[in-house]
N, C-alpha and C positions, 0 to 999 in steps of 0.2 A: 416287538421291542425296537427302539430306535437303532440299537447296535446291529440288528439284522440287516438294516438298509444302509447304514453309513459305516459299518465296520469300525476300523481303528480311528476314524474321524470323530467318534463320539466324544473323546476327551477334549478335543479342540472346541467343541460347541459350548462347554460350560461357561467360559468367560464371555462368550459372544453376546449374551443377553444384556451385558452391562457395557458393551462397547458400541460405538456408532461406526457405520460403514457407508460407503458411497457406491451406488450402482447406476446403471443406465437402463431406462425403460425400453424393453424389447417389444412389448405389445401392451396396449391398454384400450379396452372398449367397454362401454357401459359402466359397470361398477368395479371391475377388477382388471388385473393385468399381470405382467411378469417382468422381473428385473434380471439383469446380468451384472455380476460384480467380480472383478479380478481378485479382490481381497478375499472374498468368500470362496472363490474357486481354489485358491491356494490351500484352504483349510478342509473343504469337503468335496472338492472336485467341481467340474464344470456343470453346475446345476442351476436351473432358473429359480428365482425367488418369487414367491407369490406376493402380490400387492393388492390390497383392497382400498377402495376410496374412503372407507370409514377410518383408515389409519393415515390419511393424507390431509395436508393443509389446503391443497388445491388439486384440481384434476390435471394430470400431466399429459403431454403429447409424447409420441414415440421419439426416443432420442434424448428425452429430458434426464437431467442428473438429479438423483434423489438420495438424500441422506436418511439413514434408518437404523433402528436396532434390529437384531436378528433373533428370532425364536424358532424352535423346531416343534411341530405338533406331534401327536402320538403316533402318526404314521410315518414320521421321519421327513415330512415336507418342510423345507425352510420357508419362513414367512417374514415379511417386513412389518415392523410395528413402529409407532410413533414416527412416521415418515414425513419428511419435509422436502418439497420440491425446491432444489437449489437454483436450477435454471431450466428453461424450456417448458414452462407451464402452458398447456394448450388453452385453458380458459378458467375462469373462476368456477367453483363448484356450482353446478346447476345451470350454467349459462354457456352460450357459444359466443366466442369473440366476434364482434360485428365489424364489417368494413365500413368505411366512411362513404355512405350513400345518402340519398334523400331521407328525410326524417321518417317517413312511413314505409320505406322499402325494406323488405326482409330478404337477406341472402341466406337461404337454407340449403343450397345445393352447390357442389364444387365439381369441376370437370377439367380434363386435360384437352388441349388442342395441339396434337403432335402433327407437325407439318414439315414438308420438304418441297421447296419451290411452290408450285401451284396445287400440290396434293396434300390431303389430310388423311390421317389414319382413322378409320371409322370401323364400327362393328355393327353387325346385324343381329338383332335380338328379338325374342318373343317373350313378353311378360305374361303373367297369369291371366290378365284381363284383356289380352290382345288376341285377335283372330289371325293376324298376319305378321310376317317378319317386317321390322322397321329398322332403318339405319339409325344409329345412336352414337353419342359420344362416350368416352370413358369417363363416367361420372355418376354421381348419385347424391342422395340426401346426407347432409352432415349429421353425424350421430353425436349424442351427448358426450361432451368432453373432448371432441376432436377439433383441431384447427382445420382451416380450409385446406391447407396443404396436405395434412395427414389424411384427410378424407379423400382427396384426389389420388394420393398414393395407394391408399387401401383399395379404392375402386380399380386402379390399374392392376394391383395384385390379384384381385378377384376376377375381373372381367377378361383380362388377357390370358388367364390360365388355360393352357392347352392350345393357344393360338400364337403366343410369342414365346420364344425360348426363355428359360429362367435367366440366362446370361443377359439377354436383351432387356428383360424387366428390371434386373438389378442396375443395368447401365442407365436406364431411364430414371429410376428412383434417385440414383446418384446425381444425375444431371438436374433434376428438379430441386433437390436439396441444395445443390451448389448455387443454383440461380435464384431460388426463392426462400431458402432457409434463413432463419434469423432476420427476417424482414428485409433482406437485401433488395428484393423487388416485390412489388405488390401485384396480385392477379388483376386481370381485367374484369370489370363488373358489367355483365351483359343483362339488360332488362328482359324478363320473360313476360311479365304482365305489368305494364307501366301505369295502368289506370285502375279504377275501382277502389274498393275499400281496403284491400290488402295487396298492394304492389309487391311483386317478387322479382328477384334477380338471381343470377348464377355467377359464382366466382370461377373464372376460367384461367388456367395456367398454360399459356402458349409456350411451346418448346420446339426450337428449330432442330430438326433431325437430318438436315442436309449433310451428306458425306458420311453419315453413320449407318453402318449395316445392322438393321434390325431383322432378326431371323423370324420370319413368319412360318409357323408350323402347319403341316398338312393335317388338320384336325379331321377325325373320322365322324364327328357328331357334335352336338351342342355340349357345352360344359354345364356345371351345376348351377351357374348363374343365368342360364337362359340365353347365352351367346351362341349363335350358330355360325358366324362368319366374321373375319376381320380382314380388311384390305385397304390399300391406298386408293382414294378416289380424287379426281380433280374437283376443285371447288366449283367448277362450271358444270359438273355432272348434273343432268336434269333431275335425277332422283333427289339430290340435295336441295332442290327448289320446290319439291312436291310434298305437301303436308300429309298426303295419304301414304307416303313411302318413308318419310323421315320424321323422327320425333322432334317436337318443337324446340327443345333446348339446343340441339345440334344445328337445326336450321337457322336459328337466331344467331348462334355463335359464328357460323360460317359467314353469314351476311355482315355481322357487326365487326369482325376482327380481321377483315382483309388487310387493312392498313397496318394494324398492330402486328400481324404475322410477318408481313414483309419487312417491318422495321426491326425485328428481333433476330440477331444473328448467332446467338450462342447455341452450341450443340452440346449434347450430353458427352461427358468425358468417357472415353473408351475404357472398358474394364482392364485393370492391370493383368 
């Protein structure tokens, strides 16, 4: 019974199906995600609200404001229905928002370029199809419904796990949203494959970390995303010029963004 899970909050749920509430998207990937809502928390406690794309007018990004009706399923799980994205939609349903690039170029990857002076923060990883460890950026393929920025932030969350302290990761996420959120600044578009039938590029978010203490952890082994090492390397390091040691997206970004990185002076805000 619902009362077994929600206790005395059961009575407060009855009118909720006929009211509309507002919440903030905490997570959304693929076809579903979760909302947080102060209004709902006052009634049933601090619980996340399930959100499915079939109940939405468009696919939201993390941090989007959503207006919805609330229902509770047989297991007592609060769910959003008849939901409308009020602000912060990541893309139209079924599409990924495109940057302004040449007509045939597709930007299907997003990455971070964290730098301080001449150094960049890079990771060493081994994918399933690799025989050796390769230097790589913090980045990956943009998933359905993600904005480029949210893709880069998700990759930071995943790939830095166990190598950067949680406090450092949150500080970087805050800095990225302050600099690039709400289209304040657009990412750099770096061509990966400029010719051929399907030209491709990566959206790179440079962030100046000069003067900011990022706590690198002493990891005892690889994390679940195949990352074995994370460290600062000089842009002039010979490994970052060697295609047998460095993945192509990082090699291209290091070469292409020398001027862009020197010209960007904003640093992540320190955590309060």
